[in-house]
N, C-alpha and C positions, 0 to 999 in steps of 0.2 A: 571228651569235656562234654559237658550240658550247658543247656544258656542259662539254667540256675546258677553255675558254676560260673559262666562269663559275666554274669548279672553282678554276681558275690564280688568277682573279680574288682568291676569299675564300682560299684557302690558298696564296700563292704559295712558301712555303718549306715545306709540306710533302713529307715522301721519299713515294717509291712503294711501295705495299703489299708488293713484292716485296720489299724491304729486309727487312721485318718479318716477313715467311714465311721468308725465308734464317735471319736472326738466330735465331726461334726454329723449330728445327726440328722434326719431329715427334719424342715422347719415344720412346727405345729401351727397352721394358719387355719382358716376358715376355706369352706370349698370353694375353687373357683379363685382363691385368693393370688394375684401375679406379685412376681419379685424380679424386680427391675432392676438394673444400675448403672450410673455413669461412670467410666472407665478410662479416663485420659492420663495422658503421658504427660510430666511436666517439662517438657520439650519448647516450651514458648507460650506466648500468652493465649488465653481463652478465648475462643474464638465464638462469634455468635452463632454459628452453626453445633458446637458443642453444646453453649448454652441449651438451643433449640429441641438438640437428641436429649441431653437432660430433662428439660420441660415435657418432653412428651413422655420419657419413661416415669418420670413422677407423678403426673396425670395419670397414667393408665395402671401406676401399681396402687396409687391412694384410691384410686374410683373401687377398688375391691377388697378395699384396707388389706391391701398386701404389705410389701417393703420393697423402701428404696434405698438402695445402698453407694457410697462413692468408694469405690476400688481404683488405686492408684496404679498405674502401667508403668513402672519404672525401670523395665529388664534392660533397655538398650541406655545403660547409664554415662555414654560418651555425648549423650546429645542433651542431659539432663542441665535444665538452668539455676541459674542459683533464686531459690524461693520462688521455683517453679510449683509444688505443691500448696504452699500458703496461698499462691495468685488460683488456685482451684477451689478451695476450700472457701476463700473469701468471695469469690463469684461469686458460689451458691449462695452463701449468706446473704450478700448485698442482695440478690436477689429472692429472697426468702425460702429459699428450694434446699435448705439444711436436710444433707443426709438422715434416714432414720437409724444406719449403720454405717459406718466406716469412717475414715480421716475424717476429725474434725480440728484438728490445726496440722502442722507439718511434722510431727512425732505422736501425737495423742490420736486414740479410736475409741471409737463405743462399737458394741455389739460381739456376739461371741462367736461370728463365724470369722475371725481375724487370723493372723493380721491382713491387714486390708492393703499393705504396700505389697509389689509382686516381690520385691527385691530382699524383703523380709521372709519369704516363702521358698526358698532355696530347698529346704531338706525335704517339702512337701512334694517339689516337681522332681526332685532325686529318687523319691520313694516310687512314684506312678510312672518314672522313665525306667525305674530297675523292675517295676513291673511287665512294661512292656518288653523288656530284654527277656523277661525270664520266660515269657511267653511265644517268642520267638519275633516279635511285629517293630522291632527295632533294635540297631545295629550300632557301631562304633563305625564311624568312617574316617578316612585319614589323610584323606585328597588333602593336596596342598593348596595354597590358593594358585601356584601357578597351574598345578593339573587342572583346576576348576575353569581358570582362565583359557588354555590350549584348548577345552573339551567344551568351551561356549563359540570358540571361533573357529571349532570343526563343524560344530552344529548349524553355526551361520551360513558357513561358505556351502554346506550340502543343503542351507534351507530347509532344515526343521527347526523342531519346536525345541526352543532353549530349556534348561533346567538337567536336574539329574533322576534319570529314571531308564527303566528298561534297560538296553545293553549299554546305556551311558553311564548306568550306576556301577563304577568300577571297581569298588569296594562291599558291595552288596552281599555278592557271592562267597568271599572268602570262608575259610573251613574255620569253625570254633577255635582251632587250634591255633591258626594264622591270626584270626583277631587275640587272642590272650598273647601271643609272641610278642608281634609289636607293641600292646599296651604295656607288658613288661620289660621291654626293650626301650620304654619313654615316648616314644612315637606320639606325636600329639594329636588327638584325636577329637571329636564330637561325634555328636549322639543322632542318628535319624530315623524316622519311621520308616517302615518298612510297609510300602502301600501295596494292599491286597489290587488295588483298581487297576482298569485297561480303559485306556481312550477311546476304543471303539464301542466302549458302551457308554449308554446315556442314563442319566438319575434323574428324578423329575420331583421339584420341588415347592410347595407352596408358601409362597412368604407372605405374610400380614398386612404389606404393602404393596407389593410389585404384583401379588397375584402368583399363577399359576407358572412357573421357570422350569426350563431344562436344561443341563449341562453335560458337558463328556464326564466320565466319574474321571475322579483324581487318581492318576496314577506317578505323582511326583514322590520321590522320597527326601521330603522335607527334614530341614535340622528341626530337632526338637529341645537337644540341651547343647549350648553353643559351647564355646573353648572356655569361656570362665565360668564354667557352670550354671550358669543362668539360662530360663528358658526362652525357644522364643514366642512372639503374641501367639501363634497359633495353638501350640502345646498348651501355654499358661492360661489362656482363655477357657481351654476345655477341661484342665483340670478345677480351677476358680468355678467357673461356672457351676459346674457340680456338685463343689464340696459345701457353695454358698448357697445352694437353692434357686438359681437363677430359672426361672421359668421362662422368661422372654429377653430374647436380647438385641435390644433397639439400637441400632446403630448406624453410620454413614453406608450410603452405596458402593461406595467404593469398594467394600468388605464382600459385598455382594458376590464377586468370582471365588472367593473364596471358600463359600457355602458345602462346594463337594467335597472339598479335605475336611472343613471342619466335621461337617457329619460321619466322614470315615473316620476322623478322630474319634468324634465318642461313641461309634458303633465298638470299634475296635479296643475301646479302654472299658468297653461294655458298660457306658453311660447311658441315660433317657439324654436324648438331645431335646435342647431348648426350641421354641419357636423363636423364629428369626424375623425382624421388620428391618428392612432398608430404607432409612429417609433420604429421599434426592435432597440433596444440596442445594442452600439457598442462592437464587440466580438474583445480578444486576443486570437492567438494562444498561448498556454500553452505546449509545450510538445507532440503537436500532436492534441491538445484537444480543444475544442472552449470555453472560457468561457466568461461573461460581465467582461469588465474593471472594476476593485476593487478600490474602493478610499481607502482601506487600504492596499492594495499588491502593485498595478501600479503608481509609480509617476506621469505617462503620464496621468491618469484621469484626476487630476487637472489643469484647465486651467493657471494657475500661472507656469507649469512647464516649457509651450513654453516659456513664457516672460523672465523666469530663463536661460533656452538654449539663447535665443535669437531668437529664429525661428519668420518671421518676421508673424504679424495676416493675412495679405493676401495671405501667404504660407500655414497656417492653413486653412484657408475659402476655398481655390481652393481645399485644397487636401480634406476636409469635401463634397464639392459639387462632386468630384471624387467620394466618395463611398456613395454618398446617389443617385445620379443615375446614370446607366451605361452608360448612353450616354455621358457625359461630357468629359469623355475622348477623345473620338473621334472629339467631337466638339471640345473642345481645340486644337486638330493636326490643326484641319482645319483652327481654328479663333485664331493663335499665340497669337496676341496683342489685342485682343477682352476682354473689360471689363467683369467681372464676369456676372454684371447684365444681358449680355445680352443672357445669356445664359436661353433657353427655357426648364425653371424647370418643371419636372411634379413628383406629388404627387404618380400616381398609377405605376412610375417607381422606386419607393424605394424597397429596397429589405425588402422580408416579413421575412426572418430566421435572419436578421442581419449581418450588413456589418462586415468587418476583419480589424481592425486597425491593418495598416504595419509604424511602425516607419520610418524604409528603403525608402520605399517609398514616405512616409512625406517629408523626407529630401531630396532626389531626386526632389520632386514638389518644395521644398522650393529653391534649386540651380536655378530650372530653373527661379521661381520669382523672383532673386535676381541678377539673368544674366542680366535680362532687366532692374534693376535699372540704374541710372546715378551714375557716381561718385559721386558726389555731394550728392543726395540719398542715399547711402553706407554711405559713410561719416556722413553725419548726423545721421541716424540710428545708425550705430556701435557705436557714441558719446554716444549718450542717453542711449543706454542700457551701454556702459562701466562706464558710469556716475554712474550707479547702483552697478555695477558687476565687474568693473576690472580697479582699478587705472591707474596700469600700462601700460595697452593700452590707456588711456586717455593723459595719458603724451607722447607716442608717436602721437597721433592724435595732440598733441599741434601746429605743424608749419602744418597748413590749406594749404596750397599751395602747401607743398611738399608731404602731404596725401593725396591730389587729384590726383597729376599726378601717384601714386602710384595707388591707388585706380582705374584708369584710364587704367591701362597696358588692354588691349584685351578686354575692353568695350565697345560698340557701333559699335562692327563688326558684320559681318554676325553669325559668331559663334563666340558668347563670351565667355568669359570664365567661367566654371561654378564648381569653387572650394571652395565654399563658400558656405556653406548648413546654416550656421547660424550666428549669431554677435561674439558667443563663438569663432566661428571657425576665425576671421578675423587677430588676433593677429598672432595666427601662421602663417598664410598665406601669411602675410607681414611684419614678425619682421626681414626677413635679408636683407630687402631694406633699414633698418635704421643702418648707421655705426656705431654709440653708442651703438649699441646691437650687432652688429654683429662683427667688428673690436675688441671690448675689449674683448671677450670670447674666449675660446679657441674653436676651431671648429676639425670634424672630417671632412677629404673630400676623399669620399666614388668612387675616380676613377673607372674609367671602364676599357675599352678594352686598352686604354692606360694608364698604370701605370707606365713608367718606368720613375721616378724623372729627370732626365735628360732631357727627350723627353718634359716633362710638364713645367719645366721651358723655356724650348727653346721655345715650343709653345707661352708661354704667354709672353716671353719675344720680342719675332717676332711681334706678335699681336701689341704691344703697338708699336715697334720701328717703324712698316713699314706698318702696315695695317690698325691701326686705325683712323677714322676721324669721328667727331661727325657731320660732315654734310652731309654723307652719305645717300641717300634714302635705303629701307631696302634692294632692289634686288641688287643694289652696295656692299651694309654691307656683303651681304651675297656671294657676287661673289669673294670678298678678304676674305673670309673663306676659299672658295675653290683655289683661289691661295694661302693662306698659305699652306694649306694641300698638295698640288702642290710639293711647294717647299719641305716640308715635308719629301718627299717620299710616301706619303699617298693618296689613290685614291680619285680623287678631284668627282666622281661621284659614290652612294651606287650601281649600278647596275654592275659599271664598276668593282669593288670590287667583286662584286657575281659571275662577269664570269671569274674574273682571283684571286682567295683567294689567291694562292701562291704568285702573284706577289707584293701584300702589306700587310702592317701591320694592317695596320687600314684604315676607310676611312671619308669623311669630316662631317660624322655625329658622327663619335668620338672625330672629333678633336672641333666640336662642344659642344660635352658631356664634354669636359676636360675646354673650358672656361666657358660652364653655372655652373660646379661645384664649378671652382676657383672663380665665381662670389656670388655664391647661398649657396654652400655646397649642394646643393640637384640634384636628377636626375630629379626630375620634376617640373617643373615649368611654368608659361604662358610665353609667348612671349620675347625671349631674347635678340632679338633688341630692344625691348621697355623698358624691364627692364634696360639695356645700356644707351639710350636714357634719362631717368628718374635721374639714376645714377651720370652720368657725368664724365670725365675722370679724375675728382682728385682720385675720392672713388673706380675706376674701377684700377686705376694704385695699391693703397694700397692694395686694395683686390687681386689684384695678386701678390703682393710681401709676405701678408702674407700666399698665397696657393701654396709658389713654398716650392721644396720639400727640 
């Protein structure tokens, strides 16, 4: 019996690989164009680390006018969760990272190199498995679970490496006739790769992030086709990345130790291997110790967490690029209004040890991102978020023209307001601007230096009676507060007060604080002149009456 006959016995209907090599020709792309992919399994929520990898892969491809595609690796169907693919597709859409090719819904895809779901590529994998069998580079293995367990126990007792290799590869050296006999007799089997490697030999490899790494050669006869006819990750990724023209595989560094096997598979299949870039995991500071972000312990591990809080997707991407390349922060400082795509991202500048995730820093980045948005953008995005999470905020935003004025306070200035880090902050930051929320509720007034009720009442009355004019520009408005301060016997300049502290009870800043607290009950707000312009006289009068002691 020949290898070809054995291969035909196992896969009588599989096509010759030339069929697929012709069907999926080499991509016609510009010189130096990079093709990357995001290839998650639909076995749980999308992890922030997965989004991080996808962002890096997409950034690298876009920078070279290449292709970024989404492939769903769903060959482990026992672990697949309901709506797993939809969750992956939606997460990329939510972060404005829709792929150039691949899955665009649970069932639809775009691109010429599909199917982009591995479970739909069974025939392709079998064609290449048949090719490996024909070459004598793969074989059927009949080991039962009990035999494998017994073998592992013996290896552990002998304190040797576990696995299916060398003398432990029990079915590797059966004759072709013995293999055929067992197959015809209906004995269950899987297909294993026949590794040509030896553990006492080393391979050198240059990873695009980790740099030069050295490993023992792979000598494991790994499973390439499982008993359900579907491939393992190792085999499927080699076939898919070859046919889909992947030039750079950007993935988690938990796969770094698989590089010897993967390079060997590419070689034995006769394919050109892609370049590998292994990303260190995102870490968290846990009481002084660094550890991986955990799906189980850390809510921020799930990308859905950021949507629930209302952190804009652009802020999350900005922050991830910040931790991906140490040069990003300086670039952003010098290019405040540039698009993320303009940043010269470099794989070799990524952290080898793992970037530390800092929620405080992310929110600081988010404040800057939101501060650059127009009132219209803030309105639309916070309303969109509120429709999913906060009906009270939806009701507040019903009057769009008024809400735009509120959200427009201190927006578009040289130093715009930075008090909103996430859409869930919006309500708390603007609720005092809505009379029906403010006037109908009991309020605490935390007056500061000027806290005598008579003085407070006099300031409020005098301001309305003598000094308030909605037509005033900002300078005139402030000059009038100075005049009011002088009339009340307070210093009209802070420096004057500091020079003669015994002469005055307070100064113009303290008078402004009285007005601010009476209007808002807050000591810290955006620009008070703009607040007054938005509220209008009727509201100001009502608020001052309510604030009187």
